[in-house]
C-alpha positions in Angstrom: 70.7 31.3 42.4 72.6 33.6 45.0 74.0 36.7 44.2 76.3 38.8 46.9 76.6 43.0 46.9 80.1 44.2 47.0 80.9 47.4 49.2 80.7 49.7 45.8 76.7 47.7 45.2 75.4 48.6 48.7 77.1 52.2 48.9 75.2 53.1 45.6 72.3 51.6 47.4 72.5 53.5 49.9 73.2 56.6 48.0 70.0 56.3 45.6 68.2 55.7 48.9 69.1 58.8 50.3 67.7 61.0 46.9 64.4 58.7 47.1 63.8 59.5 50.8 64.8 63.6 49.7 62.3 63.5 47.1 59.7 61.4 48.9 59.6 63.5 52.5 57.9 66.9 51.0 55.6 64.8 50.1 55.3 63.0 53.1 55.0 66.6 54.7 51.4 67.2 52.6 50.2 63.8 53.8 50.6 62.6 50.2 51.0 58.7 49.7 54.0 57.8 47.3 56.5 54.9 47.3 59.6 54.5 45.3 59.1 50.9 43.2 62.2 48.4 41.3 65.4 48.3 42.0 65.4 50.7 43.8 63.1 48.8 46.4 64.2 45.6 46.0 68.0 46.5 46.3 69.3 44.9 43.4 70.6 48.2 41.8 73.3 48.9 39.2 74.9 51.5 37.0 71.7 53.9 35.7 69.1 52.6 37.8 66.3 55.4 38.2 64.6 56.9 40.7 60.9 56.9 40.1 58.4 57.9 43.1 55.1 57.1 42.3 51.9 58.8 43.9 48.8 56.9 43.3 46.0 59.0 45.3 48.0 63.2 44.0 46.1 66.2 44.9 45.5 68.5 41.8 49.2 68.4 39.4 49.3 72.5 40.3 49.4 71.9 44.0 52.0 68.3 43.2 54.0 70.6 41.4 54.2 73.6 44.4 55.4 71.5 46.6 58.1 69.7 45.0 58.9 73.5 43.6 58.8 74.8 47.3 61.4 71.6 48.3 63.6 73.0 45.9 63.5 70.8 43.1 63.3 72.5 39.4 61.7 70.3 37.1 63.3 70.1 33.7 61.0 67.9 31.5 57.1 67.6 32.6 55.3 65.1 30.1 51.7 63.1 30.0 52.6 59.2 29.1 49.5 56.7 27.8 52.0 53.0 27.5 48.9 52.0 25.9 45.3 53.0 24.8 43.7 50.8 27.6 46.7 52.2 29.9 45.7 54.6 32.7 47.3 58.0 31.4 50.3 59.3 33.9 51.9 62.5 34.1 56.0 62.4 34.6 57.7 65.0 36.6 61.6 65.0 36.0 63.9 66.6 38.3 67.3 65.0 37.2 68.2 62.1 35.2 66.2 59.2 35.6 65.2 60.8 38.9 60.9 61.6 38.5 58.0 61.6 40.0 55.2 60.6 38.4 50.8 59.8 39.3 47.8 59.0 37.5 45.7 61.6 35.6 42.7 59.3 36.2 42.1 56.6 38.8 43.6 53.8 38.8 42.6 50.0 37.8 43.2 47.1 40.6 45.8 45.4 38.2 47.8 49.0 37.6 47.7 49.8 41.0 49.1 45.8 41.4 52.0 46.7 39.0 54.4 48.3 42.0 53.7 46.3 44.0 54.3 43.1 41.4 58.2 45.1 40.3 58.6 46.1 44.4 57.3 49.0 46.2 58.7 50.5 49.3 57.4 53.4 51.7 60.1 56.6 53.5 59.1 54.5 56.8 61.1 51.4 55.3 63.6 52.9 53.3 64.4 55.1 56.5 64.5 51.4 57.9 67.1 49.8 55.6 63.9 47.3 54.2 64.0 45.5 51.1 61.1 43.9 49.6 61.0 41.1 47.0 59.6 42.1 43.5 59.9 40.8 39.4 62.5 43.0 37.0 62.7 43.2 33.2 63.8 39.3 32.8 61.1 38.2 34.4 63.0 37.0 37.8 61.7 37.2 41.0 64.9 39.0 43.1 64.0 37.9 47.4 66.9 39.9 49.3 69.1 38.3 51.9 71.0 39.6 54.4 74.8 39.1 51.5 72.1 40.4 48.7 69.8 38.4 46.9 68.7 35.5 45.4 66.9 35.3 42.0 65.2 32.8 39.9 62.5 32.2 37.1 58.8 33.2 37.2 57.7 31.2 34.2 55.2 28.6 35.3 54.7 29.8 38.4 52.8 32.7 38.7 50.4 31.6 41.4 52.9 31.2 44.0 55.4 34.3 42.9 51.1 36.8 43.2 50.9 34.6 46.7 54.5 36.3 47.8 54.3 39.5 46.6 50.6 39.7 47.7 49.4 40.9 44.1 46.7 39.0 41.7 47.5 36.0 39.7 46.6 38.6 36.9 48.8 41.4 37.1 51.8 38.5 36.9 50.4 37.0 33.7 49.6 40.3 32.7 53.9 41.5 33.0 54.9 38.7 31.6 52.5 38.4 28.1 53.3 41.7 27.9 57.8 41.4 28.6 57.5 38.6 26.8 56.4 39.9 23.9 58.9 43.1 24.0 61.4 40.3 23.8 60.3 38.3 20.7 59.2 42.0 19.0 61.7 44.4 20.6 60.6 47.4 22.7 57.2 49.2 20.5 57.4 52.1 22.0 54.4 53.7 24.0 51.1 55.1 22.9 51.3 58.5 24.1 53.7 61.2 24.8 53.1 64.2 24.8 55.8 67.0 26.2 53.9 70.1 28.2 55.5 73.5 27.6 56.3 75.5 31.2 53.4 77.1 30.4 50.5 74.8 30.0 49.5 72.8 33.1 48.6 68.6 33.1 45.1 68.9 33.5 44.7 71.9 30.8 46.9 69.1 28.1 45.1 66.2 29.3 41.0 67.9 28.3 43.1 68.8 24.8 44.5 64.9 24.1 41.3 63.9 25.5 39.4 65.7 22.6 41.4 63.9 20.2 42.5 60.2 21.6 39.4 58.0 22.6 40.7 55.9 24.6 41.6 58.6 26.9 38.3 59.8 27.1 37.1 56.7 27.8 39.5 56.0 30.9 38.0 60.0 31.6 34.6 58.4 31.2 35.0 55.8 33.8 
């Protein structure tokens, strides 16, 4: 089914991308790889769409925070989040409502990195060129951009072809199908770990303290 965007939706997408460019540019200045992902990359934005800038290979969190602050952004909230005991722990720096930077606190596994390409991810240069990319939303619908909007279609039963289209392994597609279908059955169950930092705390120090009490964090740290 093709969804045709009206002018308001095109304007909103342009506005979100302008904000995302402002968030990414300070990182690009320091040669730090980053990208936005999700609806802002695919184009199917709606009211409440967030801007999450992901940094797959971050510098020391203290340096990252310094670069963000020098660019004029204020960190309102900082968190360490681990979605499940086996998933990578990530740091989150919120600089506005639904506006944040996120980064892994240990090395990403291949399937964890592929999640972002599965959802659709876009770099600074691609945003500046007004590129939109295909990806899968939380309804397990494949979103493929068109000149008028996008075409959406279910991915169930064609996981292999979807993986090939998105350039990811079939494992990430099957994993997301299992996760999101389970969420439909039992509802959102929350995350394994979510810890807010105080202004004087650093990501590194808090992560070490949490790892002492959380075996799952220690296991990922060793690996």
